[in-house]
PAZAPA-4460 file (N, C-alpha, C; in steps of 0.05 Angstrom, whole numbers, plus 32768, in hexadecimal, padded with zeros to 4 digits):
% residues 319
    n_x    n_y    n_z   ca_x   ca_y   ca_z    c_x    c_y    c_z   seq   type   mol
   817A   80D6   7F69   8188   80C3   7F56   8175   80AC   7F55     1      M     A
   8172   80A2   7F3C   8162   8086   7F37   8175   8072   7F39     2      E     A
   816B   805C   7F41   817D   803F   7F42   817F   8035   7F24     3      P     A
   8197   802C   7F22   81A1   8021   7F0B   8195   8003   7F06     4      K     A
   8193   7FFB   7F1B   818A   7FDD   7F1A   8170   7FDC   7F27     5      Y     A
   8162   7FC4   7F1E   8146   7FBF   7F2A   8148   7FBA   7F49     6      D     A
   8132   7FC1   7F55   8135   7FBD   7F75   8133   7FA2   7F7B     7      I     A
   8123   7F91   7F6F   8121   7F74   7F76   813C   7F66   7F74     8      H     A
   814B   7F6E   7F5E   8164   7F5F   7F5A   817A   7F6A   7F6F     9      I     A
   8175   7F81   7F78   8187   7F8E   7F8D   8183   7F7E   7FA6    10      M     A
   816A   7F7A   7FAF   8162   7F69   7FC7   816C   7F4E   7FC3    11      V     A
   8169   7F41   7FAD   8170   7F26   7FA7   818E   7F20   7FAB    12      Q     A
   819F   7F31   7F9E   81BA   7F31   7F9E   81C6   7F39   7FBA    13      V     A
   81BC   7F4B   7FCB   81C2   7F51   7FE5   81BE   7F38   7FF6    14      A     A
   81A7   7F2C   7FF3   819E   7F14   8005   81B3   7EFD   7FFD    15      Q     A
   81B6   7EF7   7FE4   81CB   7EE1   7FDF   81E6   7EE7   7FE8    16      M     A
   81EE   7EFE   7FE9   8209   7F08   7FF0   820F   7F08   800F    17      Y     A
   81FF   7F18   801A   81FC   7F1D   8035   81F3   7F07   804A    18      Y     A
   81DD   7EFC   8041   81CE   7EE8   8052   81D8   7ECB   804B    19      I     A
   81D6   7EC8   8032   81DA   7EAA   8028   81F5   7EA2   8024    20      D     A
   8209   7EBA   8025   8224   7EB3   8025   8231   7EAA   8008    21      G     A
   8221   7EB0   7FF3   822D   7EA8   7FDD   8240   7EBC   7FD2    22      F     A
   8255   7EB3   7FC5   826A   7EC6   7FBC   825F   7ED6   7FA4    23      T     A
   8267   7EEB   7F9A   8260   7EFC   7F83   8263   7EEC   7F6A    24      Q     A
   8276   7EDC   7F67   8277   7EC9   7F4E   8262   7EB6   7F4D    25      E     A
   825B   7EA9   7F66   8245   7E95   7F67   822A   7EA4   7F5F    26      K     A
   8223   7EBA   7F68   820D   7ECC   7F65   8209   7ED0   7F45    27      I     A
   8222   7EDC   7F3B   8222   7EDF   7F1E   821A   7EC7   7F0F    28      A     A
   8222   7EB1   7F15   821E   7E97   7F06   81FF   7E90   7F0A    29      Q     A
   81F5   7E91   7F1F   81DD   7E8A   7F25   81C7   7E9F   7F18    30      Q     A
   81CC   7EB6   7F17   81BC   7ECC   7F0B   81C3   7ED1   7EF0    31      L     A
   81D8   7EC8   7EE4   81DD   7EC9   7EC7   81E8   7EE6   7EC0    32      G     A
   81F3   7EF5   7ED1   8200   7F0E   7ECC   821E   7F12   7ED4    33      I     A
   822A   7F25   7ECF   8248   7F25   7ED1   8250   7F2B   7EEF    34      S     A
   8264   7F24   7EFA   826F   7F28   7F12   8271   7F46   7F19    35      R     A
   827A   7F54   7F07   827E   7F70   7F09   8262   7F7C   7F11    36      S     A
   824E   7F74   7F03   8234   7F7B   7F07   8229   7F77   7F23    37      S     A
   8230   7F61   7F2B   8227   7F58   7F4A   8233   7F6C   7F5C    38      I     A
   824C   7F75   7F57   825B   7F86   7F69   824C   7FA3   7F68    39      S     A
   8247   7FAB   7F4F   8238   7FC5   7F4C   8219   7FC4   7F5A    40      M     A
   820F   7FAE   7F56   81F3   7FA9   7F63   81F6   7FAD   7F82    41      I     A
   8209   7F9E   7F8C   820A   7F9F   7FAB   820F   7FBD   7FB4    42      L     A
   8221   7FCB   7FA6   8228   7FE6   7FA9   820F   7FF8   7FA7    43      S     A
   81FD   7FF5   7F92   81E9   8002   7F93   81D1   7FFF   7FA6    44      E     A
   81D2   7FE4   7FB2   81BF   7FDA   7FC7   81C8   7FE9   7FE0    45      A     A
   81E2   7FF1   7FE5   81EA   7FFE   7FFE   81E2   801C   7FF9    46      R     A
   81E4   8028   7FE0   81E0   8042   7FDC   81C4   804A   7FE2    47      D     A
   81B2   8036   7FD9   8195   803A   7FDC   8186   8030   7FF6    48      F     A
   8197   802A   8007   818E   8023   801F   8183   8005   8025    49      G     A
   8187   7FF7   8011   8180   7FDB   8014   818F   7FCA   8024    50      I     A
   81AA   7FD1   8022   81BF   7FC6   8037   81C9   7FDC   8046    51      V     A
   81C8   7FD8   8063   81D1   7FEC   8071   81E2   7FDD   808B    52      D     A
   81F9   7FD8   8084   820B   7FC9   8092   8202   7FA9   8093    53      I     A
   81E8   7FA6   809C   81DE   7F8B   8098   81CB   7F92   8082    54      R     A
   81C0   7F7A   8078   81AD   7F77   8063   8190   7F81   806E    55      V     A
   8185   7F94   8060   816A   7F9B   806B   8157   7F8A   805E    56      K     A
   8153   7F75   806A   8145   7F5D   805C   8125   7F60   805D    57      N     A
   811A   7F6B   8047   80FC   7F70   8047   80EB   7F5A   804A    58      P     A
   80F7   7F3F   804E   80E7   7F28   8056   80E5   7F24   8071    59      Q     A
   80EF   7F36   8083   80EA   7F32   809E   80DB   7F49   80AA    60      T     A
   80D7   7F4A   80C4   80C7   7F59   80D2   80D5   7F65   80E9    61      N     A
   80D2   7F7F   80EE   80DC   7F8B   8107   80C6   7F88   811C    62      N     A
   80C8   7F71   812C   80B6   7F6B   8142   80B0   7F7C   8154    63      D     A
   80C7   7F8E   815D   80C3   7FA2   8173   80AF   7FB7   816B    64      E     A
   80B7   7FC5   8151   80A5   7FD8   8149   8088   7FD2   8144    65      L     A
   8087   7FB9   8135   806E   7FAD   8132   805B   7FAC   814C    66      S     A
   8066   7FA1   8160   8058   7F9F   817A   8052   7FBD   8183    67      E     A
   8061   7FCE   8182   805C   7FED   818A   8044   7FF8   8178    68      K     A
   8044   7FF1   8162   802D   7FFC   814E   8015   7FED   8156    69      M     A
   8016   7FD5   815C   7FFE   7FC8   8161   7FEF   7FD0   817C    70      M     A
   8002   7FD3   8190   7FFC   7FDB   81AA   7FF1   7FF7   81AC    71      A     A
   7FFF   800A   819D   7FF5   8025   819C   7FDC   802C   818D    72      T     A
   7FD7   801C   8175   7FC0   8022   8165   7FAB   800F   8167    73      F     A
   7FB1   7FF8   8175   7F9E   7FE4   8179   7F94   7FD6   815D    74      G     A
   7FA6   7FD1   814D   7FA4   7FC5   8136   7FAA   7FA6   813B    75      I     A
   7F9D   7F94   812D   7FA6   7F76   8132   7FC0   7F6F   8128    76      P     A
   7FCA   7F76   8111   7FE1   7F70   8105   7FF1   7F87   80FB    77      K     A
   8009   7F86   80FB   801C   7F98   80EE   8039   7F8E   80E8    78      C     A
   8040   7F93   80D1   8059   7F89   80C6   806B   7FA4   80BD    79      Y     A
   8083   7FA2   80CC   8094   7FBB   80C6   80AB   7FAF   80B8    80      V     A
   80B0   7FB5   80A2   80C5   7FAB   808D   80E0   7FBC   8097    81      I     A
   80F4   7FAE   809B   810E   7FB8   80A4   811D   7FBF   8089    82      P     A
   8118   7FD8   807F   8122   7FE3   8068   8127   8001   806A    83      I     A
   813D   8008   805E   8145   8027   8065   8149   8033   8047    84      N     A
   813A   802A   8034   813B   8038   8019   8134   8056   801A    85      A     A
   8144   8067   800C   8140   8083   800F   812B   808E   7FF9    86      K     A
   812A   8083   7FE0   811C   808F   7FCD   80FE   8081   7FD2    87      L     A
   80EA   8091   7FCF   80CF   808D   7FD5   80C6   8072   7FC2    88      I     A
   80CD   8079   7FA8   80C6   8061   7F95   80D2   8046   7F9A    89      R     A
   80EA   8046   7FA7   80F7   802F   7FAD   80EB   8021   7FC5    90      I     A
   80E7   8035   7FDB   80DC   802B   7FF5   80C0   801E   7FF1    91      L     A
   80AE   802C   7FE0   8091   8023   7FD8   8094   800B   7FCD    92      T     A
   80A6   8004   7FBA   80A6   7FEC   7FAA   80AD   7FD5   7FBD    93      K     A
   80C3   7FD8   7FCF   80CD   7FC2   7FE0   80B8   7FBD   7FF3    94      I     A
   80AA   7FCE   8003   8095   7FCB   8016   807E   7FBF   8008    95      V     A
   8075   7FC6   7FF2   805E   7FBD   7FE0   8061   7F9F   7FDC    96      A     A
   807D   7F99   7FD3   8081   7F7F   7FCA   8080   7F6B   7FE3    97      T     A
   808C   7F73   7FF9   8088   7F65   800F   806C   7F62   801A    98      Q     A
   805D   7F78   8013   8040   7F78   801A   8032   7F63   800B    99      G     A
   803B   7F5A   7FF1   802F   7F46   7FE4   8031   7F2E   7FF0   100      A     A
   8048   7F27   7FF8   804F   7F0D   8005   803B   7F0B   801E   101      F     A
   8039   7F20   802D   8029   7F1F   8046   800C   7F1B   8041   102      I     A
   8005   7F2C   802C   7FE6   7F2A   8024   7FDE   7F0E   801C   103      A     A
   7FF0   7F03   800C   7FEB   7EE8   8003   7FE4   7ED3   8017   104      E     A
   7FF0   7ED7   802E   7FE9   7EC5   8046   7FD2   7ECD   8055   105      K     A
   7FC6   7EE7   8051   7FAE   7EED   805B   7F93   7EE7   804B   106      E     A
   7F96   7EE8   8033   7F80   7EDF   801E   7F7C   7EC1   801D   107      I     A
   7F62   7EB9   801D   7F5A   7E9E   801F   7F4D   7E9B   8002   108      K     A
   7F4D   7E7F   7FFD   7F3F   7E75   7FE6   7F21   7E7C   7FE7   109      N     A
   7F15   7E7B   7FD0   7EF7   7E80   7FCF   7EEF   7E99   7FE1   110      H     A
   7EFC   7EAE   7FDA   7EF5   7EC7   7FE7   7EF7   7EDE   7FD5   111      S     A
   7EF1   7EF8   7FE1   7EEF   7F0E   7FD3   7F04   7F22   7FD9   112      S     A
   7F11   7F33   7FC8   7F28   7F42   7FCD   7F21   7F5E   7FC0   113      L     A
   7F20   7F74   7FCE   7F1D   7F8E   7FC2   7F39   7F9B   7FC4   114      G     A
   7F3B   7FAB   7FAC   7F56   7FB5   7FA7   7F55   7FD4   7FA1   115      V     A
   7F68   7FE6   7FAA   7F65   8001   7FA4   7F7D   800A   7F93   116      A     A
   7F7D   801F   7F89   7F90   802A   7F74   7FA8   8034   7F82   117      W     A
   7FBB   8043   7F73   7FD5   8050   7F7F   7FEC   803E   7F7A   118      G     A
   8002   804C   7F7A   801D   8040   7F78   8021   8024   7F88   119      T     A
   801B   802A   7FA5   8020   8013   7FB7   8012   7FFD   7FB2   120      T     A
   7FF6   7FFD   7FAB   7FE5   7FE8   7FA9   7FEC   7FDA   7F8C   121      C     A
   7FF3   7FEB   7F78   7FFC   7FE4   7F5F   8016   7FCE   7F62   122      Y     A
   802B   7FDA   7F6E   8042   7FC9   7F73   803A   7FB1   7F83   123      E     A
   802A   7FB4   7F98   8023   7F99   7FA4   8018   7F85   7F92   124      C     A
   8004   7F8B   7F84   7FF6   7F79   7F72   8008   7F6F   7F5B   125      M     A
   801A   7F7F   7F51   802F   7F73   7F3F   8042   7F60   7F48   126      M     A
   8043   7F64   7F66   8057   7F51   7F74   804A   7F37   7F7A   127      A     A
   802F   7F36   7F77   8021   7F1B   7F81   802F   7F04   7F6D   128      F     A
   8030   7EEB   7F75   8039   7ED8   7F65   8021   7ECC   7F53   129      R     A
   802C   7EC3   7F3B   8019   7EB6   7F29   8011   7E9C   7F31   130      N     A
   8025   7E92   7F42   8023   7E71   7F47   801C   7E6F   7F65   131      N     A
   800D   7E80   7F73   8008   7E7D   7F90   7FF3   7E66   7F90   132      S     A
   7FED   7E5C   7FA8   7FD8   7E47   7FAE   7FBC   7E53   7FB0   133      N     A
   7FB9   7E6C   7FAB   7FA1   7E78   7FAB   7F8F   7E76   7F92   134      L     A
   7F74   7E71   7F93   7F64   7E6C   7F7F   7F48   7E77   7F87   135      F     A
   7F39   7E7B   7F74   7F1B   7E86   7F76   7F1E   7E9B   7F89   136      D     A
   7F2C   7EB0   7F87   7F2C   7ECA   7F95   7F20   7EDD   7F82   137      V     A
   7F09   7EE9   7F8B   7EFE   7EFC   7F74   7F04   7F18   7F7C   138      N     A
   7F0D   7F29   7F6A   7F19   7F40   7F6F   7F08   7F57   7F64   139      V     A
   7F06   7F6E   7F73   7EF4   7F81   7F6D   7F00   7F9D   7F73   140      V     A
   7EFE   7FB1   7F64   7F0B   7FCE   7F69   7EFA   7FDA   7F81   141      P     A
   7F08   7FE5   7F91   7EFF   7FF5   7FA9   7EF7   8015   7FA4   142      L     A
   7EFE   801D   7F88   7EF6   8036   7F80   7EF5   8038   7F61   143      I     A
   7EE7   804E   7F58   7EE3   8050   7F3B   7EFF   8058   7F2A   144      G     A
   7EFB   8060   7F13   7F12   8063   7F00   7F19   8080   7F01   145      G     A
   7F2F   8084   7EF2   7F3A   80A0   7EF2   7F47   80A4   7ED9   146      T     A
   7F4A   80BC   7ED1   7F52   80C2   7EB2   7F73   80C2   7EB4   147      N     A
   7F80   80BD   7ECB   7F9F   80BA   7ECA   7FA8   80A1   7EB9   148      R     A
   7FBC   80A3   7EAB   7FC2   808F   7E9A   7FD6   807D   7EA6   149      I     A
   7FE2   8084   7EBD   7FF5   806F   7ECA   7FE8   8059   7ED0   150      A     A
   7FF7   8042   7ECF   7FEF   8026   7ED4   7FE4   8024   7EEF   151      S     A
   7FF0   8031   7F01   7FE6   802C   7F1F   7FCC   8039   7F23   152      E     A
   7FC0   8046   7F0F   7FA4   8053   7F12   7F90   8046   7F00   153      Y     A
   7F9A   8033   7EF0   7F88   8026   7EE0   7F7B   800D   7EEF   154      Q     A
   7F6A   8011   7F03   7F62   7FFD   7F15   7F55   7FE3   7F0B   155      L     A
   7F41   7FEC   7EF4   7F37   7FD0   7EE8   7F4A   7FBE   7EDE   156      N     A
   7F61   7FC7   7ED1   7F75   7FB5   7EC7   7F83   7FAA   7EDD   157      E     A
   7F88   7FB9   7EEF   7F96   7FAB   7F08   7F87   7F94   7F15   158      M     A
   7F69   7F99   7F14   7F58   7F83   7F20   7F5A   7F6D   7F0C   159      V     A
   7F59   7F6F   7EF5   7F5B   7F5B   7EE2   7F75   7F47   7EE3   160      R     A
   7F89   7F57   7EE7   7FA4   7F47   7EEB   7FA3   7F38   7F07   161      I     A
   7F99   7F45   7F1B   7F9B   7F39   7F38   7F88   7F20   7F38   162      M     A
   7F6F   7F24   7F29   7F5B   7F0D   7F2D   7F6C   7EF7   7F1A   163      A     A
   7F78   7EFA   7F06   7F86   7EE6   7EF6   7F9C   7ED7   7F08   164      E     A
   7FA9   7EEB   7F15   7FBE   7EDB   7F28   7FAF   7ECC   7F3D   165      K     A
   7F97   7ED2   7F49   7F8C   7EC5   7F5E   7F75   7EB0   7F53   166      L     A
   7F78   7EAE   7F39   7F65   7E9A   7F2F   7F48   7E9E   7F36   167      Q     A
   7F3F   7EB8   7F35   7F23   7EBF   7F3B   7F15   7ED1   7F27   168      G     A
   7F03   7EDB   7F2C   7EF0   7EEA   7F1A   7EF4   7F0A   7F22   169      M     A
   7EFA   7F1C   7F0A   7EFE   7F38   7F11   7EE0   7F44   7F0D   170      P     A
   7EDE   7F5C   7F1C   7EC8   7F6D   7F1C   7ED2   7F8A   7F13   171      S     A
   7EC3   7F97   7F06   7ECE   7FB3   7EF9   7EBB   7FC9   7EFF   172      F     A
   7EC5   7FDF   7F01   7EB5   7FF7   7F06   7EB8   800B   7EEE   173      I     A
   7EA2   800F   7EDF   7EA5   8020   7EC8   7E95   803B   7ED2   174      Y     A
   7EA2   8049   7EE5   7E9C   8064   7EEE   7EB4   8072   7EFB   175      A     A
   7EAF   808B   7EFA   7EC8   809C   7F05   7ECA   809A   7F21   176      P     A
   7EE1   809E   7F2D   7EE6   809C   7F4A   7ED9   80B0   7F58   177      A     A
   7ED7   80CA   7F49   7ECB   80E1   7F53   7EB7   80EC   7F41   178      L     A
   7E9E   80E9   7F4C   7E86   80F3   7F3C   7E86   8113   7F3B   179      A     A
   7E7B   811A   7F25   7E7B   813C   7F24   7E6B   8145   7F3A   180      D     A
   7E55   8139   7F41   7E42   8145   7F56   7E39   812D   7F67   181      T     A
   7E2E   8134   7F7F   7E24   811D   7F8E   7E0D   8110   7F81   182      I     A
   7DFB   8120   7F73   7DE5   8116   7F65   7DEF   80FE   7F50   183      D     A
   7E03   8108   7F41   7E0E   80F5   7F30   7E1A   80DD   7F3B   184      D     A
   7E26   80DE   7F53   7E30   80C4   7F60   7E16   80B3   7F66   185      K     A
   7E03   80BE   7F6F   7DEA   80AE   7F79   7DDF   80A1   7F60   186      Q     A
   7DE0   80AE   7F47   7DD5   809F   7F31   7DE7   808A   7F2B   187      L     A
   7E01   808B   7F2B   7E15   8078   7F23   7E0F   8062   7F39   188      Y     A
   7E0B   8066   7F54   7E0A   8050   7F64   7DEF   8042   7F62   189      M     A
   7DDA   804E   7F54   7DC2   803F   7F53   7DC3   802C   7F3B   190      K     A
   7DD8   802F   7F29   7DDC   801C   7F12   7DDE   7FFF   7F1B   191      S     A
   7DD6   7FEE   7F0D   7DD7   7FCE   7F11   7DF4   7FC8   7F17   192      M     A
   7E05   7FD1   7F08   7E22   7FC9   7F07   7E2F   7FD3   7F26   193      Q     A
   7E28   7FEB   7F2C   7E34   7FF4   7F44   7E27   7FE9   7F5D   194      M     A
   7E0D   7FDF   7F59   7DFE   7FD2   7F6E   7E0A   7FB9   7F72   195      Q     A
   7E12   7FAA   7F60   7E22   7F8F   7F63   7E3D   7F92   7F6F   196      E     A
   7E4B   7FA9   7F67   7E68   7FAD   7F75   7E60   7FB4   7F93   197      I     A
   7E4C   7FC2   7F99   7E45   7FCB   7FB6   7E3F   7FB0   7FC5   198      E     A
   7E33   7F9B   7FBB   7E2E   7F84   7FC8   7E44   7F75   7FD2   199      K     A
   7E5D   7F76   7FBE   7E74   7F6E   7FC4   7E83   7F7D   7FDC   200      V     A
   7E81   7F92   7FD7   7E8E   7FA7   7FEA   7E84   7F9F   8006   201      W     A
   7E6B   7F9B   800B   7E5D   7F96   8024   7E65   7F7B   8030   202      K     A
   7E71   7F6C   801F   7E77   7F4D   8026   7E93   7F47   8021   203      N     A
   7EA3   7F5C   8022   7EC2   7F58   801B   7ED1   7F49   802E   204      L     A
   7EDE   7F36   8027   7EF3   7F26   8038   7F0A   7F33   803F   205      D     A
   7F17   7F3E   8029   7F32   7F4D   802D   7F32   7F67   801C   206      V     A
   7F3A   7F7E   8025   7F41   7F94   8015   7F5D   7F9E   801A   207      A     A
   7F68   7FA6   7FFF   7F86   7FAA   7FFD   7F85   7FC7   7FF8   208      L     A
   7F90   7FD7   800C   7F90   7FF5   8007   7FAC   8002   800F   209      V     A
   7FAE   801A   8007   7FC6   802A   8010   7FBA   8043   801C   210      S     A
   7FCA   8056   8024   7FC4   806D   802F   7FD0   8085   801E   211      V     A
   7FC0   809A   8015   7FCB   80AE   8008   7FD6   80C2   801A   212      G     A
   7FEA   80D0   8010   7FFA   80E9   8022   7FE7   8100   8020   213      A     A
   7FEC   8114   8032   7FDE   812A   8037   7FDE   8139   8019   214      P     A
   7FCA   8148   8011   7FC5   8155   7FF8   7FE0   8169   7FF7   215      P     A
   7FE8   8173   800F   8001   8189   800C   8017   817B   8000   216      E     A
   801B   8162   8004   8032   8155   7FF9   8030   814F   7FDA   217      Y     A
   8017   814A   7FD1   8014   8147   7FB1   8016   8162   7FA6   218      Y     A
   800D   8176   7FB6   800B   8190   7FA9   8028   819B   7FA2   219      N     A
   803B   8193   7FB6   8055   819F   7FB4   806D   818B   7FB0   220      S     A
   806A   8171   7FB2   807B   815C   7FB4   808F   8164   7FC7   221      K     A
   808E   8170   7FDD   80A3   8177   7FF1   8098   8169   800C   222      Q     A
   80AE   8162   801A   80A9   8156   8034   80A6   816F   8048   223      F     A
   8096   8166   805A   808F   817B   8071   8095   8169   8089   224      F     A
   809E   817A   809E   80A4   816D   80B6   8089   8167   80C6   225      D     A
   8086   814B   80CB   806D   8142   80D5   8066   814D   80EC   226      P     A
   807A   8154   80FE   8072   815E   811A   8067   817A   8118   227      F     A
   8071   8188   8104   8065   81A4   80FE   804A   81A3   80F0   228      D     A
   8048   818E   80DC   802E   818C   80CF   8017   8184   80E2   229      M     A
   8022   8173   80F5   8011   8169   810B   7FFA   817F   8115   230      K     A
   8009   818F   811E   7FFC   81AA   812C   7FE9   81B8   811B   231      K     A
   7FEF   81BA   8101   7FDE   81C4   80EC   7FC5   81B5   80E4   232      M     A
   7FC8   8199   80E6   7FB2   8189   80DF   7F9D   8184   80F9   233      F     A
   7FAC   8185   8111   7F9D   8181   8126   7F8A   819B   812A   234      E     A
   7F92   81B1   8120   7F87   81CA   8126   7F6C   81D0   8110   235      S     A
   7F69   81B9   80FD   7F58   81BF   80E9   7F4B   81A2   80E2   236      D     A
   7F34   819E   80EF   7F29   8182   80EC   7F1F   817D   80D1   237      S     A
   7F1E   8195   80BE   7F14   818C   80A6   7F2C   8189   8090   238      M     A
   7F43   818C   809A   7F5B   8187   8084   7F63   816A   8084   239      R     A
   7F61   8160   806D   7F66   8145   8064   7F84   813E   806C   240      P     A
   7F88   812A   807D   7FA7   8124   8080   7FAE   810C   806D   241      V     A
   7F9C   80FE   805E   7F9F   80EA   804C   7F86   80DF   8041   242      G     A
   7F89   80C6   8034   7F6E   80BB   8028   7F72   8099   8027   243      D     A
   7F5F   8090   802A   7F5D   8072   8023   7F45   806E   800E   244      I     A
   7F4F   8063   7FF7   7F3C   8062   7FDF   7F31   807C   7FDA   245      C     A
   7F44   8090   7FDA   7F3E   80AE   7FD4   7F2A   80B8   7FE6   246      A     A
   7F1F   80AA   7FFC   7F0F   80B5   800E   7F1D   80C1   8026   247      R     A
   7F1E   80DE   8029   7F30   80ED   8038   7F25   80EB   8057   248      R     A
   7F3B   80ED   8068   7F37   80F0   8085   7F49   80FF   8090   249      F     A
   7F43   8107   80A9   7F54   811C   80BA   7F68   810D   80CB   250      N     A
   7F76   8119   80DA   7F8C   810D   80ED   7F7F   8100   8101   251      I     A
   7F68   8103   8108   7F58   80F4   811F   7F4D   80DC   8115   252      N     A
   7F4F   80D5   80F9   7F42   80BB   80F0   7F26   80BE   80E6   253      G     A
   7F1F   80D9   80E4   7F04   80DC   80DF   7F01   80E3   80BF   254      E     A
   7EEE   80D2   80B2   7EE9   80D5   8093   7EDB   80EB   8091   255      F     A
   7EE2   8104   8081   7ED8   811E   8080   7EB9   811C   8073   256      L     A
   7EAA   8129   807F   7E90   812B   8074   7E8B   8147   8062   257      K     A
   7E99   8143   804B   7E99   8159   8038   7E90   814F   801C   258      N     A
   7E8A   8165   800D   7E82   815D   7FEE   7E95   814B   7FDB   259      D     A
   7EB0   814C   7FE4   7EC1   813D   7FD5   7EBD   811E   7FDE   260      Y     A
   7EBD   8118   7FF7   7EBB   80FD   7FFF   7EA2   80F2   7FF8   261      N     A
   7E89   8105   7FF4   7E6E   80F9   7FEF   7E6E   80F3   7FD0   262      Q     A
   7E80   80FF   7FC1   7E83   80F7   7FA3   7E95   80E3   7F9C   263      K     A
   7EA2   80D4   7FB0   7EB4   80BF   7FAB   7EA1   80A7   7FA2   264      I     A
   7EAA   809B   7F8A   7E9D   8082   7F84   7EB1   8068   7F8D   265      M     A
   7EAD   8064   7FA6   7EBE   8052   7FAF   7EB2   8044   7FC8   266      G     A
   7EC0   8030   7FD4   7EB8   8022   7FEC   7EB6   8039   8004   267      I     A
   7E9F   8034   8014   7E9C   8045   802A   7EAB   803E   8044   268      G     A
   7EB1   8050   8055   7EC1   8049   806C   7EB4   8037   807F   269      D     A
   7E97   8032   8081   7E8B   8020   808F   7E8D   8004   8083   270      N     A
   7E8F   8002   8065   7E92   7FE9   8055   7EAE   7FE0   805B   271      E     A
   7EC1   7FF4   805E   7EDF   7FEA   8065   7EE0   7FDF   807E   272      L     A
   7ED5   7FEB   8094   7ED4   7FDE   80B0   7EC5   7FC5   80B2   273      R     A
   7EB1   7FC2   80A1   7EA2   7FAA   80A3   7EB2   7F90   8092   274      N     A
   7EC5   7F99   8081   7ED3   7F85   8071   7EE2   7F71   8086   275      A     A
   7EE7   7F58   807B   7EF1   7F44   808D   7F0E   7F4B   8095   276      G     A
   7F1E   7F59   8084   7F36   7F61   808A   7F41   7F77   8078   277      K     A
   7F4E   7F8C   8083   7F55   7FA3   8073   7F75   7FA3   8076   278      V     A
   7F82   7F9D   805F   7F9F   7F9F   8060   7FA8   7FBA   8053   279      I     A
   7FB8   7FC9   8062   7FC1   7FE2   805A   7FE2   7FE3   8055   280      C     A
   7FE8   7FE9   803E   8008   7FEE   803B   800D   800B   8035   281      I     A
   801E   8016   8045   8027   8032   8042   8040   8035   804D   282      A     A
   8050   8045   8040   806A   804B   8049   8073   8067   8044   283      S     A
   808A   8071   804E   8097   8088   8049   808E   80A0   805A   284      G     A
   80A5   80B3   805D   80A1   80C5   8072   808D   80DA   806A   285      Q     A
   8086   80DC   8050   8074   80EF   8049   8056   80E7   8050   286      H     A
   8053   80CE   8059   8039   80BF   8061   8036   80BD   807F   287      K     A
   804A   80C7   808F   8045   80C2   80AE   802D   80CC   80BB   288      I     A
   8023   80E4   80B4   800C   80EE   80C0   7FF4   80E0   80B2   289      L     A
   7FF8   80D8   8099   7FE2   80CC   808C   7FDC   80AF   8095   290      S     A
   7FF0   809E   80A1   7FF1   8087   80AA   7FE3   808A   80C4   291      I     A
   7FEC   809E   80D4   7FE4   809F   80F2   7FC4   80A7   80EF   292      L     A
   7FBB   80B7   80DC   7F9D   80BD   80D9   7F8F   80A2   80CF   293      G     A
   7F9C   8095   80BE   7F8F   807A   80B3   7F8A   8066   80CB   294      A     A
   7FA0   8067   80D9   7F9D   8054   80F1   7F87   805A   8106   295      L     A
   7F80   8072   8104   7F6D   807C   8117   7F4F   807A   810D   296      R     A
   7F4F   8071   80F1   7F35   806D   80E3   7F23   8054   80EC   297      T     A
   7F31   8040   80FA   7F26   802A   8101   7F1D   8016   80EA   298      D     A
   7F2E   801C   80D6   7F29   8008   80BE   7F3F   7FF4   80B5   299      T     A
   7F53   7FF9   80C3   7F6A   7FE7   80BB   7F72   7FD1   80CC   300      I     A
   7F74   7FBA   80C4   7F7A   7F9F   80D0   7F98   7F98   80D2   301      D     A
   7FA4   7F9F   80BC   7FBF   7F96   80B9   7FCE   7FAC   80AA   302      L     A
   7FE2   7FB7   80B6   7FF5   7FCE   80A9   800F   7FC5   80A2   303      L     A
   8017   7FCB   808B   8031   7FC2   8082   8040   7FDB   807B   304      I     A
   8057   7FE0   8089   8067   7FF9   8086   8082   7FF1   8087   305      T     A
   8095   8008   8089   80AE   8004   808C   80BA   800E   80A6   306      D     A
   80D1   800A   80AE   80DD   8013   80C9   80DB   8031   80D0   307      E     A
   80E6   8040   80BD   80E8   805C   80C1   80CC   8068   80C4   308      N     A
   80B8   8060   80B2   809E   8068   80B3   8093   8063   80CE   309      T     A
   8093   8049   80D4   8086   8041   80EC   8090   804E   8106   310      A     A
   80A8   8055   8109   80B4   8062   811E   80AB   8081   811A   311      Q     A
   80A9   808B   8103   809D   80A8   8102   8081   80AA   810B   312      G     A
   8071   8097   8106   8054   8097   8109   8053   8096   812B   313      V     A
   8063   8084   8137   8062   8080   8157   806E   809A   8160   314      L     A
   8080   80A6   8155   808A   80C0   8161   8078   80D6   8160   315      D     A
   806D   80D8   814C   8058   80EE   8145   803D   80EB   8156   316      V     A
   8037   80D1   815A   8021   80CC   8169   8021   80D3   8186   317      S     A
   803A   80D1   818F   8042   80D6   81AC   8047   80F4   81B1   318      K     A
   804E   8105   819D   8053   8121   819E   8040   8131   81AA   319      A     A
***
């Protein structure tokens, strides 16, 4: 079931009603919509898990789960968003939107920012404010282009928009994310344009990335029990459990040494580790094993996720 109302308006109305104590009539006056619409918005917010007895306020942090994640995986920072949305699209948008507020505090003026593609990164970048206090932040893509027409995979355009918001200069990659052969990749990387991009990657201040789910999920669009899947992935060190910037890794956090990864036209794992700060936003039960593997790659400095996903990652890691 798809939501009738925009996710942001549901969160806003729920906060005004349950936290700020406004009447439905007062909310209707402030937002310029009918009182009956406010009632329906609140009802839908409950149906989709934004309100669960209490308001699941995405502007707060579950400190207990955050501390457990940091202690278990040795990451410097973790934000666990208290939200219980059931649809992946809604959950992704809420977590990515909150991720934008968190990332804005981590980015500094006169710095460089690398961004990845995908729905989560796209939603995060779209949620960045146009009137933030940030300026002179130069933005670079972390991976080449794709023939997918969806907006979340048009990375050069996302970079352009992000640089405009951060009052910086954009850089673009005019090369595919996956070269046809390893030799083709090497030729691309020798070009003057890609050498300039590589220079930025090697001195990156902040990287904004997400984690891709296991290929099995994208092939079937079905959820698998992470406890059952864990045994299968642990028994096959060459099986990819997820990816960062399309570069695949196994459940032990090891980036695979295969032809596929060697043909990726994107930032390398060592360059990611050497970046000043890597912010990873990822959520959803279908990514539990992927996040577990990603946390073991030693590339992530700040993880932003939701309560159910964080608890799932902790439970599976202890299994």
